C-alpha positions in Angstrom: 101.1 23.8 -2.4 100.3 23.5 1.2 98.4 21.1 3.5 98.4 18.2 1.1 100.4 15.3 2.4 101.3 12.0 0.8 99.3 9.2 2.4 98.5 5.9 1.0 94.9 6.0 -0.4 92.5 3.8 1.5 89.4 2.1 0.5 86.1 2.2 2.3 87.3 -0.4 4.8 90.3 1.7 5.7 92.8 -0.8 4.2 95.4 0.4 1.8 94.2 0.4 -1.8 95.6 -1.9 -4.4 97.3 1.1 -6.1 99.5 1.8 -3.1 103.3 1.5 -3.1 103.1 -1.9 -1.5 101.2 -3.3 -4.6 104.4 -4.5 -6.2 108.1 -3.9 -6.8 107.7 -2.6 -10.3 108.9 0.9 -10.9 105.9 1.6 -13.1 103.5 0.4 -10.4 105.3 2.6 -7.8 104.9 5.5 -10.2 101.2 4.9 -10.6 100.9 4.4 -6.8 102.5 7.8 -6.2 100.2 9.5 -8.6 97.2 7.9 -7.0 98.4 9.0 -3.6 98.8 12.6 -4.7 95.3 12.5 -6.3 93.7 11.0 -3.2 95.5 13.5 -0.8 94.1 16.5 -2.7 91.2 18.1 -0.9 87.9 17.5 -2.8 87.0 21.2 -3.1 90.4 22.4 -4.2 90.2 24.2 -7.5 92.9 22.6 -9.4 92.7 25.1 -12.3 94.3 27.7 -10.0 97.4 25.5 -9.6 97.5 24.8 -13.3 97.3 28.5 -14.1 100.2 29.1 -11.7 102.3 26.3 -13.2 101.7 27.5 -16.7 102.6 31.0 -15.7 105.9 29.8 -14.2 106.7 27.8 -17.3 106.0 30.9 -19.4 108.3 33.1 -17.3 111.1 30.5 -17.4 110.9 29.8 -21.1 110.5 33.5 -21.8 113.8 34.3 -20.1 115.5 31.4 -21.7 114.4 32.1 -25.2 114.3 35.9 -25.4 117.4 36.6 -23.2 120.8 36.0 -24.7 124.4 36.3 -23.3 126.8 36.9 -26.1 130.6 36.7 -26.0 132.1 39.9 -27.4 135.3 40.4 -29.2 137.0 41.7 -26.1 136.1 38.5 -24.2 133.3 40.0 -22.1 129.8 38.5 -21.7 127.1 41.0 -22.5 123.3 40.7 -22.5 121.2 40.8 -25.7 117.9 39.7 -27.1 116.8 38.0 -30.3 113.8 40.4 -30.4 116.2 43.2 -31.1 117.6 41.5 -34.2 114.5 39.6 -35.3 111.3 41.7 -34.7 109.3 39.0 -36.5 109.6 37.0 -33.2 107.6 39.7 -31.3 104.5 37.5 -31.0 106.5 35.1 -28.9 106.5 37.7 -26.2 102.7 37.6 -26.2 102.8 34.0 -25.1 105.8 34.1 -22.8 104.9 37.1 -20.7 102.2 35.7 -18.3 102.9 38.0 -15.3 99.3 39.3 -15.2 98.1 35.8 -14.6 100.5 35.4 -11.6 99.1 38.6 -10.0 95.5 37.6 -10.9 95.8 34.2 -9.2 97.8 35.7 -6.4 95.3 38.4 -5.7 92.5 35.8 -5.6 94.2 33.5 -3.2 95.5 36.3 -0.9 92.1 37.9 -0.6 90.3 34.7 0.1 93.0 33.5 2.5 92.9 36.8 4.4 89.1 36.6 4.8 89.0 32.8 5.6 91.7 33.1 8.2 89.6 35.7 10.0 92.5 38.1 9.7 91.1 41.3 11.1 93.3 44.0 12.4 94.6 42.1 15.4 95.8 39.2 13.2 97.1 41.2 10.2 100.7 41.2 11.5 101.2 37.4 11.9 99.3 36.7 8.6 101.6 39.1 6.8 104.8 37.8 8.5 104.0 34.2 7.5 103.6 35.2 3.9 106.6 37.4 3.8 108.8 34.6 5.3 107.8 32.2 2.6 109.3 34.6 0.0 112.1 36.3 1.8 114.0 33.2 3.0 114.4 31.6 -0.5 115.4 35.1 -1.8 118.0 35.5 0.9 119.5 32.1 0.1 119.8 33.1 -3.6 121.4 36.5 -2.9 123.8 35.1 -0.4 125.1 32.4 -2.7 125.4 34.8 -5.6 127.3 37.2 -3.4 129.9 34.4 -2.9 129.9 33.7 -6.7 130.5 37.4 -7.4 133.3 37.6 -4.9 134.9 34.4 -6.4 134.7 35.9 -9.9 136.2 39.1 -8.8 139.1 37.4 -7.1 139.6 35.3 -10.2 140.0 38.5 -12.2 136.8 38.2 -14.3 136.0 41.5 -16.0 133.5 43.6 -14.2 131.4 43.9 -17.4 130.9 40.1 -17.3 130.1 40.1 -13.6 127.6 42.9 -14.0 125.9 41.1 -16.9 125.5 37.9 -14.9 124.4 39.6 -11.7 121.8 41.7 -13.6 120.3 38.7 -15.2 120.0 37.0 -11.8 118.7 39.9 -9.8 116.5 41.7 -12.3 113.6 39.2 -12.1 113.3 39.9 -8.4 111.4 43.1 -9.0 108.4 40.8 -9.4 108.7 39.4 -5.9 109.1 42.9 -4.4 106.0 44.1 -6.1 104.1 41.0 -5.0 105.2 41.6 -1.4 103.9 45.2 -1.5 100.6 44.2 -3.0 100.3 41.3 -0.5 100.7 43.8 2.3 97.9 45.9 0.8 95.5 43.0 0.6 93.2 44.2 3.4 92.8 47.6 1.7 92.4 46.0 -1.8 89.6 43.6 -0.8 87.4 46.5 0.5 86.7 47.8 -3.0 88.8 45.7 -5.5 86.8 46.8 -8.6 87.1 50.5 -7.9 90.7 50.1 -6.9 91.5 48.4 -10.2 89.8 51.3 -12.1 91.8 53.9 -10.2 95.1 52.0 -10.7 94.4 51.7 -14.5 93.6 55.5 -14.6 96.9 56.2 -12.9 98.8 54.2 -15.5 97.0 56.0 -18.3 97.6 59.5 -16.9 101.3 58.9 -16.4 101.6 57.4 -19.9 100.0 60.5 -21.4 102.5 62.6 -19.4 105.3 60.4 -20.8 104.2 61.0 -24.4 103.4 64.7 -23.9 106.6 65.4 -21.9 108.9 63.9 -24.4 110.9 62.0 -21.8 111.3 64.8 -19.2 113.3 63.4 -16.3 110.9 64.2 -13.5 108.0 62.7 -15.5 109.9 59.5 -16.1 110.8 59.3 -12.4 107.1 59.7 -11.3 106.1 57.2 -14.0 107.8 54.5 -12.0 104.7 54.4 -9.9 103.3 52.4 -12.8 105.3 49.4 -11.6 102.9 49.1 -8.7 99.8 50.6 -10.2 100.0 48.4 -13.3 100.2 45.1 -11.5 97.7 46.3 -9.0 95.0 46.0 -11.7 95.2 42.1 -12.2 95.7 41.7 -8.4 92.5 43.6 -7.7 90.7 41.5 -10.4 91.9 38.4 -8.5 90.3 39.9 -5.3 87.1 40.4 -7.3 87.2 36.8 -8.4 87.7 35.7 -4.8 84.6 37.6 -3.7 82.5 35.7 -6.2 82.9 38.0 -9.3 83.3 36.7 -12.8 80.7 34.0 -12.1 79.4 34.1 -15.7 81.3 33.3 -18.8 80.4 36.6 -20.5 82.4 38.5 -17.9 85.5 36.6 -19.0 84.7 37.2 -22.6 84.3 40.9 -22.0 87.7 41.0 -20.3 89.4 39.1 -23.1 87.8 41.0 -26.0 88.2 44.4 -24.4 91.8 43.7 -23.5 92.7 42.5 -27.0 91.0 45.4 -28.8 92.5 48.0 -26.4 96.0 46.5 -26.7 95.8 46.4 -30.5 94.6 50.0 -30.7 97.4 51.2 -28.4 100.0 49.4 -30.5 98.7 50.5 -33.8 97.6 54.1 -33.1 99.1 54.9 -29.6 102.8 54.5 -30.2 103.3 51.6 -27.8 105.8 48.8 -28.7 104.3 45.5 -29.8 106.7 43.4 -27.7 105.3 42.7 -24.2 108.8 42.3 -22.8 111.7 44.7 -22.7 113.9 44.8 -25.8 117.4 46.3 -25.6 117.9 49.5 -27.6 114.2 50.5 -27.8 112.9 53.9 -26.8 110.1 52.5 -24.7 109.4 49.3 -22.8 106.0 47.9 -21.9 107.4 46.5 -18.6 109.9 49.1 -17.4 107.8 50.7 -16.1 104.5 49.0 -16.8 102.6 50.7 -19.6 98.9 51.0 -20.4 99.4 48.5 -23.2 100.7 46.0 -20.7 97.7 46.6 -18.4 95.2 46.1 -21.2 97.1 43.0 -22.4 96.8 41.8 -18.8 93.1 42.2 -18.9 93.0 39.9 -21.9 95.2 37.4 -20.1 92.8 37.4 -17.1 89.8 36.9 -19.3 91.6 34.0 -21.1 92.6 32.5 -17.7 88.9 32.5 -16.6 87.8 30.9 -19.8 90.5 28.2 -19.5 89.5 27.2 -16.0 86.9 24.6 -17.1 89.1 22.8 -19.6 92.1 22.9 -17.2 90.0 21.3 -14.4 89.0 18.5 -16.8 92.7 18.1 -17.9 93.9 17.4 -14.4 91.0 15.1 -13.6 88.8 17.3 -11.4 85.6 15.4 -11.6 83.3 17.7 -9.8 81.8 20.1 -12.4 80.3 22.3 -9.7 83.7 23.6 -8.4 84.1 27.2 -9.5 87.0 28.2 -7.5 85.5 30.1 -4.5 84.4 27.4 -2.1 84.3 28.8 1.4 86.5 26.1 2.6 89.7 27.6 1.3 92.2 29.0 3.7 95.3 31.2 3.3 97.6 30.3 0.4 101.3 30.8 0.5 103.5 33.7 -0.7 102.8 33.2 -4.4 99.2 32.4 -4.0 99.3 28.7 -3.7 95.9 27.9 -2.3 96.1 25.2 0.4 92.4 24.3 0.3 91.0 22.2 3.1 92.9 20.0 5.5 93.8 16.6 3.9 90.8 14.5 3.1 89.4 12.2 0.5 86.6 13.1 -1.8 84.0 10.3 -1.3 82.7 11.0 -4.8 86.1 10.2 -6.4 87.4 7.3 -4.2 89.2 5.1 -6.7 88.2 2.1 -4.6 90.8 -0.4 -5.9 92.1 1.6 -8.8 95.5 0.1 -9.8 96.6 2.5 -12.5 96.4 6.3 -12.6 94.6 8.1 -15.5 96.3 10.7 -17.7 94.4 13.4 -15.8 95.8 12.1 -12.5 99.3 12.1 -14.0 98.8 15.7 -15.2 97.6 16.7 -11.7 100.6 15.1 -10.0 103.0 17.0 -12.3 101.2 20.3 -11.5 101.1 19.5 -7.8 104.8 18.7 -7.6 105.7 21.8 -9.6 103.7 24.0 -7.3 105.7 22.8 -4.4 108.8 24.4 -5.9 107.4 27.3 -7.8 109.3 29.9 -5.9 112.5 27.9 -6.2 111.9 27.6 -10.0 111.4 31.3 -10.4 114.4 32.2 -8.3 116.9 29.8 -9.8 116.0 29.4 -13.5 118.3 32.2 -14.6 121.1 30.6 -12.6 120.6 27.4 -14.5 120.9 29.2 -17.8 124.0 31.2 -16.7 125.6 28.0 -15.3 125.3 26.3 -18.7 126.7 29.4 -20.4 129.7 29.8 -18.1 130.6 26.2 -17.7 130.5 25.4 -21.4 132.5 28.5 -22.3 135.2 27.6 -19.8 135.4 24.0 -20.8 134.8 23.9 -24.6 134.6 27.5 -25.9 131.7 29.4 -27.4 128.7 27.6 -28.8 125.9 28.7 -31.2 122.7 29.5 -29.3 124.6 30.0 -26.1 127.4 32.6 -26.6 126.8 33.9 -30.2 124.8 36.9 -31.3 121.0 36.1 -31.4 120.6 37.5 -34.9 119.7 34.6 -37.1 117.0 31.8 -37.2 119.9 29.4 -36.7 120.4 30.9 -33.3 116.8 30.2 -32.4 117.1 26.6 -33.4 120.3 26.1 -31.5 118.8 27.8 -28.4 115.9 25.4 -28.5 118.4 22.6 -28.3 120.0 24.1 -25.2 116.6 24.4 -23.4 116.7 20.8 -22.2 120.2 21.4 -20.7 118.9 24.4 -18.8 115.9 22.4 -17.6 118.2 19.6 -16.3 120.3 22.1 -14.4 117.2 23.7 -13.0 116.0 20.3 -11.8 119.3 19.9 -10.0 119.0 23.3 -8.4 115.5 22.6 -7.3 116.6 19.4 -5.6 119.3 21.3 -3.9 117.3 24.3 -2.7 113.6 23.2 -2.6 114.0 22.4 1.1 114.5 26.1 1.8 111.1 26.9 0.3 109.6 24.0 2.2 111.1 25.2 5.5 109.9 28.7 4.8 106.3 27.3 4.6 106.8 25.7 8.0 107.4 22.1 9.0 103.7 21.2 8.7 103.7 21.3 5.0 106.8 19.4 4.0 104.8 16.8 2.3 102.9 17.3 -0.9 
């Protein structure tokens, strides 16, 4: 989240408010003061629902990888990848909740399109605009890859089996396809915004035609190679819908309802009668994946997710204490967001309509907003390092205490699921430590002007 800095909230006279950090030595008071400062530093016309959607998407991705990805210790001592969805198909509905990538692209497309227009980025300014956004992604990625290169070299020197090294490296690197696709779509923003609706229709048609070729060709090699185009075409659909949103589309509730209902019905039909898998994430050993490459079922499921996101915007704004009911998310004051679509909004300033004027204690909505705002400062770091947190717990515990249920055992029983849920807080603590260690890289990549909140 950019261009929002922590400053003590002030009253009408300009004096620090009673809720500032100077109000007292109590830790609780300081916590309330921090939350009030974050709330007061947030631009009045910032659509907080966008930040909440991004935070929820990040949480979904992280929990999805932690819960549906397993690393098992084989009899030969090697670590190999697995998934509980392969052994327990009844868990498939979990993938419908923990695969929120369409929402990421939807929000990212909205902010990128609006940012490009607001920044006045015509052809002469396209290069610098793109370079800034690329830098915000590539520098944190470079740090991750460099450190994992050192880890791999250390494991190889220590004599760790190449099967284990390959498993660990694949789990760390495989999520990066998302960032590569996002970079390509970001570069295409000037073209997308010219006719985002028509572009979305064309992209959806491309996915449909290549899927038909897949089923008709029976897995012919050249067809499967060409079908990899769906990785871009499939995610271009929600990205374009985000650009439509940025241009003022989806202003009425019925538009969101149509997206949601159409997406749900189309996805159900494709699964029941079209031969598509029900899982919205890849499952080892299956003949077809909805994500590798993106299938038509994943696209229609994404339409439903975009519709649901639009419908949730109002409740989410209320949840995080956005008191201005007129905010709909496309105020002309917004400027370019960062690489994952974090909308910076206006320069710092208070909303006269929500000046707490002597408020000493933050409300639950203000606490919720502070949590969302802080998470958005590290969203790239969270995405890049969450698999490392899980793998660190896996490797360290195996080396120190031997195999544990839910961590090194086969994910083939409900007991594994329960044990895995108990390990999630451990993963989260390690991820917090990694974020503390590497969040500055993300902050530096945004530029020194945005190192505050």
